[in-house]
C-alpha positions in Angstrom: -35.0 -4.9 -7.6 -31.3 -4.4 -8.3 -28.8 -3.7 -5.5 -27.5 -0.1 -5.3 -24.0 0.4 -6.6 -21.1 1.5 -4.4 -21.3 5.0 -5.7 -25.0 5.2 -5.1 -24.6 4.0 -1.5 -21.7 6.6 -1.0 -23.8 9.4 -2.5 -26.7 8.6 0.0 -24.4 8.8 3.0 -25.4 11.0 5.9 -22.1 12.5 6.6 -21.4 14.4 9.9 -19.2 17.6 10.1 -15.6 16.6 10.3 -15.3 18.3 13.7 -17.7 15.8 15.1 -15.6 12.9 13.8 -12.5 14.5 15.3 -14.3 14.9 18.6 -14.8 11.1 18.7 -11.0 10.7 19.0 -10.5 13.7 21.2 -9.1 15.9 18.4 -9.9 19.6 19.2 -11.5 21.5 16.4 -8.7 24.0 16.3 -6.2 21.2 15.5 -8.3 20.3 12.4 -7.5 22.0 9.1 -10.8 21.6 7.1 -10.9 20.8 3.4 -14.6 21.6 3.0 -17.0 20.2 5.6 -16.2 16.4 5.4 -12.5 16.1 5.4 -9.6 17.7 7.3 -5.9 17.5 8.0 -4.7 17.0 11.6 -2.1 19.6 12.7 1.5 18.7 13.2 1.4 19.8 16.8 -1.5 17.5 17.7 0.1 14.6 15.8 3.2 15.0 17.9 1.2 14.9 21.0 -0.9 11.9 20.0 2.1 9.9 18.9 3.6 10.3 22.4 0.6 8.7 24.1 0.3 5.0 25.0 -0.6 2.9 22.0 -3.7 0.9 21.2 -3.9 -2.5 19.5 -2.8 -2.6 15.9 -4.8 -4.9 13.6 -3.5 -5.7 10.1 -5.9 -6.6 7.3 -4.2 -8.4 4.4 -5.5 -10.8 1.7 -4.8 -13.7 -0.6 -3.3 -12.9 -4.0 -5.8 -10.8 -5.9 -7.9 -12.3 -8.7 -10.4 -10.8 -11.1 -13.0 -12.4 -8.9 -12.4 -9.7 -6.2 -11.4 -10.0 -2.6 -12.5 -6.8 -0.8 -9.5 -6.0 1.4 -10.3 -2.3 1.9 -14.0 -3.1 2.2 -13.2 -5.5 5.0 -10.8 -3.0 6.7 -13.6 -0.4 6.8 -16.2 -3.0 7.8 -14.0 -4.3 10.7 -13.4 -0.7 11.9 -17.2 -0.1 11.9 -17.8 -3.5 13.5 -15.4 -2.8 16.4 -17.1 0.5 17.1 -20.5 -1.2 16.9 -19.5 -3.6 19.7 -18.5 -0.7 21.9 -14.8 -0.5 21.1 -13.0 2.8 20.5 -11.6 2.1 17.0 -10.1 4.0 14.1 -9.2 3.0 10.5 -6.0 3.7 8.6 -5.9 3.2 4.9 -3.9 4.5 1.9 -4.9 7.3 -0.5 -5.9 6.3 -4.0 -3.7 6.9 -7.1 -5.3 8.5 -10.1 -3.6 6.1 -12.4 -5.5 2.9 -11.4 -8.7 4.9 -11.0 -8.6 5.8 -14.7 -7.1 2.4 -15.7 -8.6 -0.8 -14.4 -8.2 -1.2 -10.6 -10.9 1.3 -9.6 -11.1 3.3 -6.4 -9.7 2.6 -3.0 -12.5 3.6 -0.5 -14.1 0.3 0.2 -17.4 -0.9 -1.1 -21.1 -1.4 -0.4 -22.1 -0.5 3.1 -18.4 -0.5 4.2 -17.0 2.6 2.6 -15.1 5.7 3.5 -16.6 9.0 2.3 -16.4 11.4 0.6 -15.7 8.6 -2.0 -15.4 10.8 -5.1 -12.9 13.2 -3.5 -10.8 10.4 -2.1 -10.5 8.8 -5.5 -9.6 12.0 -7.3 -7.5 15.0 -6.0 -8.5 14.6 -2.3 -6.4 17.0 -0.3 -3.6 17.3 -3.0 -1.0 15.1 -1.2 -0.1 13.2 -4.4 0.3 16.4 -6.4 2.6 17.8 -3.7 4.7 14.6 -3.9 4.8 14.8 -7.7 5.9 18.4 -7.5 8.6 17.8 -4.9 10.0 14.8 -6.8 10.1 16.7 -10.1 11.6 19.8 -8.5 14.6 17.6 -7.7 14.7 16.2 -11.3 14.7 19.8 -12.6 17.5 20.8 -10.3 19.7 17.9 -11.3 19.5 18.8 -15.0 19.9 22.5 -14.1 23.1 21.7 -12.1 24.5 20.0 -15.1 23.5 22.9 -17.4 25.3 25.4 -15.3 28.7 23.6 -15.3 28.2 20.3 -13.4 30.3 21.3 -10.4 29.6 17.9 -8.7 30.9 16.1 -11.8 27.7 14.1 -12.3 28.1 11.3 -14.8 25.1 11.8 -17.0 25.0 8.1 -17.8 24.5 7.3 -14.1 21.6 9.6 -13.1 19.3 7.3 -11.2 16.5 9.9 -10.4 13.7 9.6 -12.9 10.6 11.8 -13.1 7.1 10.9 -12.0 3.5 11.6 -12.7 0.3 10.2 -11.1 -1.1 8.6 -14.2 -0.6 5.3 -16.2 1.3 6.3 -19.3 3.5 3.6 -20.9 4.8 6.2 -23.5 6.8 7.8 -20.8 8.6 4.7 -19.5 11.8 5.4 -21.5 12.5 8.7 -23.2 15.2 11.3 -24.1 15.1 14.7 -22.5 16.9 18.0 -23.2 16.6 17.8 -27.0 16.6 21.0 -29.0 20.1 22.5 -28.8 22.4 24.1 -26.3 19.8 26.3 -24.6 17.9 23.2 -23.5 20.8 21.3 -21.8 22.6 18.1 -22.5 20.4 15.3 -24.1 20.2 12.1 -22.0 18.0 9.0 -21.6 15.6 8.9 -18.7 11.9 8.1 -18.1 8.9 8.4 -15.8 7.6 6.2 -13.0 4.1 6.6 -11.5 4.0 8.8 -8.4 3.3 6.0 -6.0 6.6 4.4 -7.0 8.5 7.6 -6.0 11.0 7.4 -3.2 9.5 10.8 -2.1 6.2 9.0 -1.5 7.9 6.2 0.5 9.8 8.8 2.5 6.6 10.7 3.3 5.0 7.5 4.5 8.0 6.5 6.7 9.1 9.9 8.1 8.3 10.8 11.7 8.1 14.6 11.3 9.2 17.5 9.1 12.8 17.3 10.4 13.0 13.6 9.7 11.4 14.2 6.3 14.0 16.8 5.3 16.8 14.6 6.5 15.5 11.6 4.5 15.0 13.7 1.4 18.6 14.9 1.7 19.8 11.2 1.9 18.3 10.4 -1.6 21.0 9.1 -4.0 20.3 10.9 -7.3 23.3 10.0 -9.4 26.9 8.8 -9.4 30.2 10.2 -10.6 32.5 8.5 -13.0 34.3 6.9 -10.1 30.9 5.6 -8.9 30.8 7.7 -5.7 27.2 8.7 -5.0 25.7 12.2 -5.2 23.0 13.0 -2.7 19.9 15.2 -2.9 21.5 17.5 -0.3 24.5 18.1 -2.6 22.0 19.4 -5.2 20.5 21.6 -2.4 16.9 20.6 -3.1 15.8 18.9 0.2 14.7 22.1 2.0 12.4 23.3 -0.9 11.1 19.7 -1.3 10.2 19.6 2.4 8.4 22.9 2.1 6.3 21.6 -0.8 5.4 18.5 1.4 4.6 20.5 4.6 0.8 20.0 4.3 1.1 16.6 2.7 2.8 15.4 5.9 -0.3 16.0 8.0 -2.7 13.0 8.1 -6.2 13.3 6.5 -9.2 12.6 8.7 -12.5 11.4 7.0 -15.3 9.1 8.1 -17.0 5.9 7.2 -20.6 5.5 6.2 -21.4 4.9 9.8 -19.6 8.1 10.8 -16.6 6.4 12.4 -13.1 8.1 12.1 -10.7 7.1 9.4 -7.2 8.3 8.6 -6.4 8.2 4.9 -2.8 9.1 4.3 0.0 8.0 2.0 -0.5 5.3 -0.6 2.5 3.4 -2.2 1.5 0.3 -4.2 2.6 -2.9 -2.6 3.8 -4.5 -5.9 6.3 -1.7 -6.6 6.8 -0.1 -3.2 6.1 -0.9 0.5 2.3 -0.7 0.3 1.3 0.8 3.6 -0.3 4.0 4.8 1.9 6.5 6.6 3.7 5.8 9.9 2.5 9.3 11.1 -1.2 8.4 10.5 -0.9 4.9 12.1 1.0 6.2 15.2 -1.5 9.1 15.6 -4.4 6.7 15.4 -2.7 4.4 17.9 -2.4 7.3 20.4 -6.1 8.1 20.0 -7.9 4.8 19.7 -7.9 1.5 21.6 -7.9 -0.5 18.3 -6.5 0.6 14.9 -7.4 -1.3 11.8 -5.0 -0.8 8.9 -4.4 -2.5 5.6 -1.4 -3.5 3.5 -1.6 -3.6 -0.3 -2.3 -6.7 -2.5 -1.7 -10.2 -1.1 0.1 -11.0 2.1 3.2 -12.1 0.2 3.7 -8.5 -0.8 1.8 -6.1 1.5 1.9 -8.0 4.7 5.6 -9.0 4.3 6.6 -5.3 3.7 4.3 -4.1 6.5 6.1 -6.4 8.9 9.7 -6.2 7.6 9.8 -2.5 6.6 7.1 -0.4 8.3 6.9 -2.3 11.7 10.7 -2.7 11.8 11.3 1.0 11.1 8.5 2.5 13.2 8.7 0.1 16.2 5.1 -1.1 15.6 3.8 -4.3 17.3 0.8 -5.8 15.4 -1.6 -7.7 17.6 -3.7 -9.6 15.0 -3.7 -10.2 11.3 -6.9 -10.7 9.3 -6.5 -12.4 5.9 -9.4 -11.6 3.5 -10.6 -14.3 1.1 -13.6 -15.1 -1.0 -15.2 -18.3 -2.1 -15.1 -16.9 -5.7 -11.4 -16.3 -5.5 -10.8 -19.8 -4.1 -12.7 -21.2 -7.1 -10.6 -19.1 -9.5 -7.4 -20.3 -7.8 -8.8 -23.8 -8.3 -9.0 -23.3 -12.1 -12.6 -22.1 -12.6 -13.1 -19.5 -15.3 -14.5 -16.1 -14.3 -17.7 -16.7 -16.2 -18.4 -19.9 -14.2 -17.8 -18.5 -10.7 -21.5 -18.2 -10.0 -22.0 -22.0 -10.1 -21.3 -24.2 -7.1 -18.0 -26.1 -7.3 -16.9 -27.5 -4.0 -13.9 -29.4 -5.5 -12.5 -26.2 -7.0 -12.8 -24.4 -3.7 -10.9 -27.2 -2.0 -8.2 -27.0 -4.7 -8.0 -23.2 -4.5 -7.6 -23.1 -0.7 -3.9 -23.8 -1.1 -3.3 -20.1 -1.9 -5.1 -19.1 1.3 -3.2 -21.7 3.3 0.2 -20.4 2.1 -0.7 -16.9 3.3 -1.9 -18.1 6.7 1.3 -20.0 7.2 3.4 -17.0 6.1 1.7 -14.5 8.3 1.8 -16.8 11.3 5.6 -17.2 10.8 5.9 -13.5 11.9 4.5 -14.5 15.3 1.1 -12.8 14.7 -2.2 -14.7 15.2 -4.4 -15.0 12.1 -8.1 -14.9 11.5 -9.6 -15.4 8.0 -12.4 -13.2 6.9 -14.6 -14.8 4.2 -16.0 -11.8 2.4 -19.5 -13.0 1.4 -21.0 -13.0 -2.1 -24.6 -13.9 -2.8 -23.5 -16.8 -5.0 -21.6 -18.5 -2.2 -23.2 -21.8 -1.1 -23.1 -23.2 2.4 -21.1 -26.2 1.2 -18.4 -24.0 -0.3 -18.2 -21.8 2.7 -17.9 -24.8 5.0 -14.9 -26.1 2.9 -13.0 -22.8 3.6 -13.9 -22.9 7.3 -12.8 -26.5 7.7 -9.6 -25.9 5.7 -8.6 -23.0 7.9 -9.5 -24.8 11.1 -7.1 -27.6 10.1 -4.4 -25.0 10.0 -5.1 -24.0 13.6 -6.9 -20.8 12.8 -10.5 -19.9 12.1 -12.5 -18.5 9.2 -15.5 -16.2 9.9 -18.1 -15.4 7.3 -18.6 -11.6 6.9 -21.5 -9.8 5.3 -20.3 -6.2 5.8 -20.7 -5.2 2.1 -24.5 -5.8 2.3 -25.1 -5.1 6.0 -22.3 -2.8 7.2 -21.2 -3.3 10.8 -24.1 -5.6 11.6 -22.6 -8.1 9.2 -19.1 -8.3 10.7 -19.7 -8.2 14.5 -18.6 -11.9 14.9 -15.2 -11.1 13.3 -14.9 -7.9 15.3 -15.5 -9.7 18.5 -13.0 -12.4 17.8 -10.3 -9.9 16.6 -10.8 -7.8 19.8 -10.5 -11.0 21.9 -7.2 -12.0 20.3 -5.8 -8.4 20.5 -6.7 -8.2 24.2 -5.1 -11.5 24.9 -1.7 -10.2 23.9 -0.7 -13.5 22.3 1.3 -12.0 19.4 5.1 -12.5 19.5 6.0 -10.4 16.5 9.4 -10.6 14.9 10.6 -9.7 11.4 11.6 -12.3 8.8 15.3 -11.5 8.8 17.8 -9.5 11.0 19.2 -6.2 9.9 22.7 -7.5 9.7 22.0 -10.3 7.2 23.7 -9.6 3.8 21.4 -8.0 1.2 21.4 -10.9 -1.2 20.6 -13.3 1.6 17.7 -11.1 2.6 16.3 -11.4 -1.0 16.8 -15.2 -0.9 15.1 -15.4 2.5 12.0 -13.7 1.2 12.0 -15.7 -2.0 12.3 -19.0 -0.2 10.3 -18.5 2.9 7.5 -16.4 1.6 7.3 -17.3 -2.1 8.6 -20.9 -1.7 11.0 -20.4 -4.6 14.0 -22.7 -5.1 16.3 -20.0 -6.3 16.9 -16.3 -6.9 18.4 -15.6 -10.4 20.6 -12.5 -10.4 23.6 -11.8 -12.6 27.0 -10.7 -11.4 26.2 -7.0 -12.0 23.3 -7.1 -9.6 25.3 -9.1 -6.9 28.2 -6.7 -7.2 25.9 -3.7 -6.9 24.5 -5.1 -3.7 28.0 -5.7 -2.3 29.0 -2.1 -3.2 26.0 -0.8 -1.3 27.0 -2.9 1.7 30.5 -1.5 1.6 29.0 2.0 1.5 27.0 1.4 4.7 23.6 0.4 3.4 23.8 -3.3 4.3 21.4 -3.0 7.2 18.5 -1.8 5.0 15.5 -4.1 4.5 14.3 -5.3 1.1 11.3 -4.0 -0.8 10.4 -6.6 -3.5 8.8 -5.3 -6.7 6.9 -8.3 -8.1 3.6 -9.2 -9.7 0.7 -9.2 -7.1 -1.1 -12.0 -8.9 1.1 -14.9 -7.9 3.6 -16.1 -5.3 5.9 -16.5 -8.3 6.9 -13.8 -10.8 4.5 -15.3 -13.4 1.1 -13.7 -13.0 -0.6 -16.7 -14.5 0.7 -19.1 -11.9 -2.1 -19.1 -9.3 -2.6 -21.3 -6.2 0.5 -22.1 -4.2 3.4 -22.8 -6.6 6.7 -24.4 -5.6 9.9 -25.2 -7.5 10.0 -21.8 -9.2 12.8 -19.2 -9.5 12.7 -15.5 -8.9 14.6 -13.5 -11.6 15.9 -10.2 -10.4 16.0 -7.7 -13.2 17.2 -4.6 -11.4 18.0 -3.2 -7.9 17.5 0.4 -6.8 18.8 2.0 -3.6 16.2 4.1 -1.8 18.6 5.5 0.8 16.2 8.2 2.0 13.3 5.8 2.5 15.6 3.3 4.0 15.2 0.2 1.8 16.5 -1.6 -1.3 14.0 -2.0 -4.1 14.4 -5.4 -5.9 12.6 -5.4 -9.3 11.6 -9.0 -10.3 10.2 -10.4 -13.5 8.2 -8.2 -15.8 6.9 -5.8 -13.1 6.6 -2.1 -14.3 7.1 1.0 -12.2 5.1 3.0 -14.8 1.9 1.0 -15.6 0.0 1.4 -18.9 -3.7 1.8 -19.5 -5.8 -1.3 -20.6 -7.5 -1.6 -23.9 -10.6 0.0 -22.5 -9.5 2.3 -19.7 -12.0 3.1 -16.9 -11.6 6.8 -17.9 -13.9 6.2 -20.9 -16.8 5.6 -18.5 -16.2 8.5 -16.1 -18.3 11.6 -16.7 -21.0 13.8 -15.1 -24.6 12.7 -15.4 -27.6 15.0 -16.0 -27.7 15.9 -12.3 -24.1 17.0 -12.3 -23.0 13.9 -10.3 -19.9 11.8 -11.1 -20.6 8.5 -12.8 -18.3 5.6 -13.5 -15.6 6.4 -11.0 -16.1 3.2 -9.0 
């Protein structure tokens, strides 16, 4: 008998009315804005009240570098939240929303898997409550107003060669990366070169995820640098006059979304920047709301710990005053074997020596996360092909690093399969042993911050950046942006900028191709190697398999 698929398990869920889920956290029904029966937004007024309360313990779930073998970070985040509730703790989950682009491309959905999922899964992975559409509209309103300003005389003296604000859409479309707009004659404006990024790379998305309230949102939107004059002085969004209308478009999107797990535990799903091109965490508003309502909050950071966890610590925690209590690093035996050189087709066969070799990637992440002063537990996400000898190799390796690895079976068993991890995580959180500190101080020069991340997190020997990039960083420092943290845009598949270089590489260099100022979000984006801010679709996109079945149900989404 075959195992049920993720979508079959999600479809069979016994969901409770969203008011009952809100009641578990003490959210009054009149502060929930329902979207149907199984999802709702939490009102701004209640969010403000919840964020003012004493905070619970914050638990970060991160992972090793992703491989085609699969790691299950979101699945473990959901499972751990269910596990904490199962052992009698008052816990909530905070994850990111899914982007349409990867859903129709190759990454798939972002709601967990097996018996550790958040539902409604189909809605979460499609339009959900419209937050991404609101962000896309707000972003492109600013784009339209920039071109409109130039059309009507260019009073601000925008240098059309130095417009930095691109357009966005929530879809993978390589054809839009570089393009010319305003063709067709005088009535259509002045032709210029520009392009599209995917919505999750938008600074508006980052701002929404870092803003504390609507007033802070509008202020940050106004701070966006959209272009430069010929004398290189910046032009801000507020000079275009778009920030008020953009904030209005984002009013509902600022309110966190409440849904539930398969075990009817509360989950906030809000925000969703990728960690390879943005800061990779759910919204500050959702996390702080959850911390005011629950004793334990389990959240995730995108991709491997070298990207998601580093940005979670150095950007989100720094900006929002968050103090993580514990970090869980998710790994699988299969991924260890792949890091050890085993081909994907051979992962089902026992290979203890490959597991041993591949553990170097896990070890690097454990060391890195510990360097932030946060205790680490490794969650071994179990697959049926794992052997006892392979599992023991991982446990012994992690024990030698001064941490512990715990086998978790939440995909197959739900909360019952992860109670050991939940118990240990709660013990560490309650012990208050964390001594969290970011990797670098605010006052460190921008290029030194880049070097610090490259050397201490990636173990690179050098950062390669030409004079143009170094001069740009110095100009931003002179303009008062020197205290901003760094948001590295880099491949998620390796500590290096080469996606094929697995394991724990050393003696490599990090080439910086471009730097972008996100003054509204409050960080500098550093684009390294061949990373793209507008992905393309694979040869056989997942969209080819997504359709309705004869019963009118969605197939192929996950």
